[in-house]
C-alpha positions as CSV (number, residue, x, y, z in Angstrom):
1,M,0.0,0.0,0.0
2,T,1.4,3.4,-1.0
3,T,0.4,7.0,-0.5
4,S,1.2,8.1,-4.0
5,A,0.5,6.9,-7.5
6,T,3.2,5.5,-9.7
7,P,3.0,6.8,-13.3
8,N,3.0,4.3,-16.1
9,P,6.3,4.4,-18.1
10,D,6.2,6.2,-21.4
11,P,6.1,3.7,-24.3
12,S,8.9,3.8,-26.7
13,P,8.3,5.6,-30.0
14,S,8.3,2.3,-31.9
15,G,6.2,0.4,-29.2
16,P,2.5,-0.2,-29.0
17,P,0.2,2.6,-27.8
18,S,-0.1,2.9,-24.0
19,S,-2.9,1.0,-22.4
20,K,-5.7,2.8,-20.7
21,P,-4.9,3.4,-17.0
22,P,-7.0,1.4,-14.6
23,L,-10.1,2.9,-13.2
24,T,-9.5,4.2,-9.6
25,V,-12.2,4.2,-7.0
26,G,-11.8,6.1,-3.7
27,F,-13.3,5.0,-0.4
28,D,-13.8,6.8,2.9
29,L,-12.8,4.9,6.0
30,D,-14.9,5.5,9.1
31,L,-18.5,4.1,8.7
32,T,-17.8,3.4,5.0
33,L,-15.2,0.6,5.1
34,I,-14.9,0.2,8.9
35,D,-17.3,0.5,11.8
36,T,-15.0,2.5,14.1
37,R,-17.8,3.4,16.5
38,P,-17.0,0.8,19.1
39,G,-13.3,1.6,19.0
40,I,-13.7,5.4,19.0
41,K,-16.2,5.2,21.9
42,A,-13.7,3.2,23.9
43,A,-10.9,5.6,23.1
44,W,-12.9,8.6,24.1
45,E,-13.9,7.0,27.3
46,A,-10.3,6.2,28.1
47,F,-9.3,9.8,27.2
48,S,-12.0,11.2,29.5
49,A,-10.9,9.0,32.4
50,E,-7.3,9.9,32.0
51,S,-7.6,13.6,31.2
52,G,-10.6,14.4,33.5
53,V,-12.4,16.0,30.5
54,A,-16.1,15.2,30.5
55,V,-17.1,13.7,27.1
56,D,-20.3,12.2,26.0
57,A,-18.8,9.3,23.9
58,D,-22.2,8.2,22.6
59,L,-22.8,11.7,21.2
60,V,-19.3,11.7,19.6
61,V,-19.9,8.4,17.7
62,S,-23.2,9.6,16.5
63,R,-21.6,12.3,14.4
64,L,-18.4,10.8,13.0
65,G,-16.9,12.2,9.8
66,P,-15.2,15.6,10.5
67,P,-11.6,15.7,11.7
68,L,-10.8,14.9,15.3
69,E,-9.9,18.6,15.9
70,H,-13.4,19.6,15.2
71,E,-14.8,17.1,17.7
72,M,-12.3,17.9,20.4
73,A,-13.2,21.6,20.2
74,Y,-16.7,20.7,21.6
75,W,-15.1,19.5,24.8
76,V,-12.0,21.5,25.6
77,P,-11.0,25.2,25.3
78,E,-9.6,26.2,21.9
79,E,-6.1,26.7,23.3
80,R,-6.0,23.1,24.5
81,V,-7.3,21.4,21.4
82,T,-3.8,20.5,20.0
83,E,-2.6,19.2,23.3
84,M,-5.7,17.1,23.9
85,V,-5.8,15.7,20.3
86,A,-2.2,14.5,20.9
87,H,-3.3,12.8,24.2
88,Y,-6.3,11.2,22.5
89,R,-4.2,9.9,19.6
90,S,-1.7,8.4,22.1
91,L,-4.5,6.2,23.5
92,Y,-6.2,5.4,20.2
93,P,-4.2,2.3,19.1
94,A,-4.7,0.5,22.4
95,Y,-8.5,1.0,22.5
96,A,-9.8,1.5,19.0
97,I,-8.1,-0.9,16.5
98,E,-9.1,-4.4,17.7
99,S,-12.7,-3.5,18.5
100,S,-13.5,-1.9,15.1
101,P,-15.0,-4.4,12.6
102,P,-15.3,-4.0,8.8
103,M,-18.6,-2.7,7.5
104,P,-20.8,-5.2,5.7
105,G,-19.6,-5.6,2.2
106,A,-16.4,-3.7,2.7
107,R,-14.0,-6.4,1.6
108,D,-16.2,-7.4,-1.3
109,A,-16.4,-3.8,-2.5
110,I,-12.6,-3.5,-2.6
111,Q,-12.4,-6.9,-4.4
112,A,-15.1,-5.9,-6.9
113,V,-12.9,-3.0,-8.1
114,R,-9.9,-5.3,-8.2
115,D,-11.8,-8.0,-10.1
116,A,-12.5,-5.4,-12.8
117,G,-8.8,-4.5,-13.0
118,G,-9.3,-1.2,-11.1
119,R,-7.3,0.4,-8.3
120,T,-8.6,1.5,-4.8
121,I,-7.5,4.4,-2.7
122,V,-8.7,5.2,0.9
123,V,-9.0,8.9,1.5
124,T,-10.0,9.8,5.1
125,A,-10.0,12.6,7.6
126,K,-8.4,10.1,10.1
127,N,-4.7,10.5,10.5
128,G,-2.8,8.2,8.2
129,P,-1.0,6.0,10.8
130,H,-4.2,5.1,12.6
131,A,-6.0,4.5,9.3
132,A,-3.2,2.2,8.3
133,L,-3.4,0.3,11.6
134,H,-7.2,-0.3,11.1
135,L,-6.7,-1.5,7.5
136,A,-3.8,-3.8,8.4
137,H,-5.7,-5.3,11.4
138,L,-8.6,-6.2,9.1
139,G,-6.6,-7.3,6.1
140,I,-8.1,-4.7,3.9
141,E,-5.4,-3.6,1.4
142,P,-6.1,-0.6,-0.8
143,D,-3.6,0.4,-3.4
144,A,-3.1,3.7,-1.7
145,L,-4.0,5.5,1.5
146,V,-4.2,9.3,2.2
147,G,-5.2,10.5,5.6
148,G,-5.9,13.9,7.2
149,L,-8.2,15.2,4.4
150,W,-11.8,16.3,5.0
151,A,-14.7,17.2,2.7
152,E,-13.6,19.4,-0.2
153,G,-10.0,18.8,0.9
154,K,-10.3,15.1,-0.2
155,A,-10.4,16.3,-3.8
156,E,-6.6,16.9,-3.6
157,A,-5.9,13.2,-3.2
158,L,-8.7,12.0,-5.5
159,R,-7.4,14.1,-8.3
160,A,-3.8,13.2,-7.7
161,H,-4.7,9.5,-8.0
162,G,-7.1,9.9,-10.9
163,A,-10.1,8.6,-8.9
164,R,-13.3,8.7,-11.0
165,V,-15.5,7.4,-8.2
166,Y,-15.6,8.3,-4.5
167,V,-17.5,6.2,-2.0
168,G,-18.4,7.7,1.4
169,D,-21.1,8.0,4.1
170,H,-21.1,11.7,4.8
171,V,-22.2,14.8,3.0
172,G,-18.6,16.0,3.3
173,D,-17.7,13.0,1.2
174,V,-20.2,14.0,-1.4
175,R,-18.7,17.5,-1.5
176,G,-15.2,16.0,-1.8
177,A,-16.2,13.9,-4.8
178,A,-17.9,16.9,-6.5
179,T,-14.9,19.1,-6.0
180,A,-12.7,16.4,-7.6
181,G,-15.1,15.9,-10.5
182,A,-15.6,12.3,-9.4
183,L,-18.9,10.3,-9.3
184,S,-20.3,10.4,-5.7
185,V,-21.5,7.1,-4.4
186,A,-22.9,7.5,-0.9
187,V,-23.7,4.7,1.5
188,A,-26.3,5.3,4.2
189,T,-24.2,3.7,7.0
190,G,-23.0,6.8,8.8
191,P,-24.6,9.8,10.4
192,C,-26.3,11.1,7.2
193,A,-29.7,9.8,6.1
194,P,-30.2,8.7,2.5
195,E,-32.3,11.8,1.8
196,E,-29.6,14.1,3.2
197,L,-27.0,12.5,1.0
198,A,-29.1,12.8,-2.1
199,E,-29.9,16.5,-1.3
200,A,-26.2,17.1,-0.9
201,G,-25.7,15.9,-4.5
202,A,-24.8,12.3,-4.3
203,D,-25.0,10.7,-7.7
204,V,-25.8,7.2,-6.2
205,V,-27.1,6.3,-2.8
206,L,-26.7,2.7,-1.6
207,T,-28.0,1.2,1.6
208,D,-24.5,-0.2,2.4
209,L,-21.6,-1.7,0.6
210,T,-23.3,-5.1,0.2
211,D,-25.0,-3.3,-2.7
212,F,-21.8,-2.0,-4.2
213,R,-20.8,-4.9,-6.5
214,A,-24.1,-5.0,-8.3
215,W,-24.0,-1.2,-8.8
216,W,-20.4,-1.4,-9.9
217,E,-20.9,-4.1,-12.4
218,G,-23.9,-2.1,-13.9
219,Y,-21.8,1.0,-14.0
220,L,-19.1,-0.7,-15.9
221,A,-21.5,-2.4,-18.3
């Protein structure tokens, strides 16, 4: 798994024309590929116990999607956000990785793209090292991973990797796909209802990733 695309070598002048590059599909992580709610809840509870900061962990996991800094700002003064984010992240691997299962259909969605000769990239607001730990623990192996990007900011990685489709569960993911000029495929497995995702501009709304392969095969037909 890499964090940057490798360009195809230029064909020699006397060689055959270059083949068409593989279709790249981007995926969000939290509540798209992985159900991180149990792990994140446990990490916030440990953070609260150690730091003395009162946090409603159930409320936190009901609104996953935006960067950690956004959530931390609800619970601590602005001047302490950076410090407390570092504290939370130091606890995260011990509490969040093993307790976070894959979302239904996640592995098959990645494989469906692969079966068609495509590439997959995970683009997430979660920091890259923790995202990589989650994926490695579950044996989910995208071709590339880019962390630390949210909403419209995800377009940076999607464009860099030539992603023509982006799959996510949040209206921020819909905006990221639109900014990148990619087809937005939304799954209603996160905090946003199907109607909200459609109103935000999603091109396709699926119940979850168990519906992805059938949609994908139809899209390619």
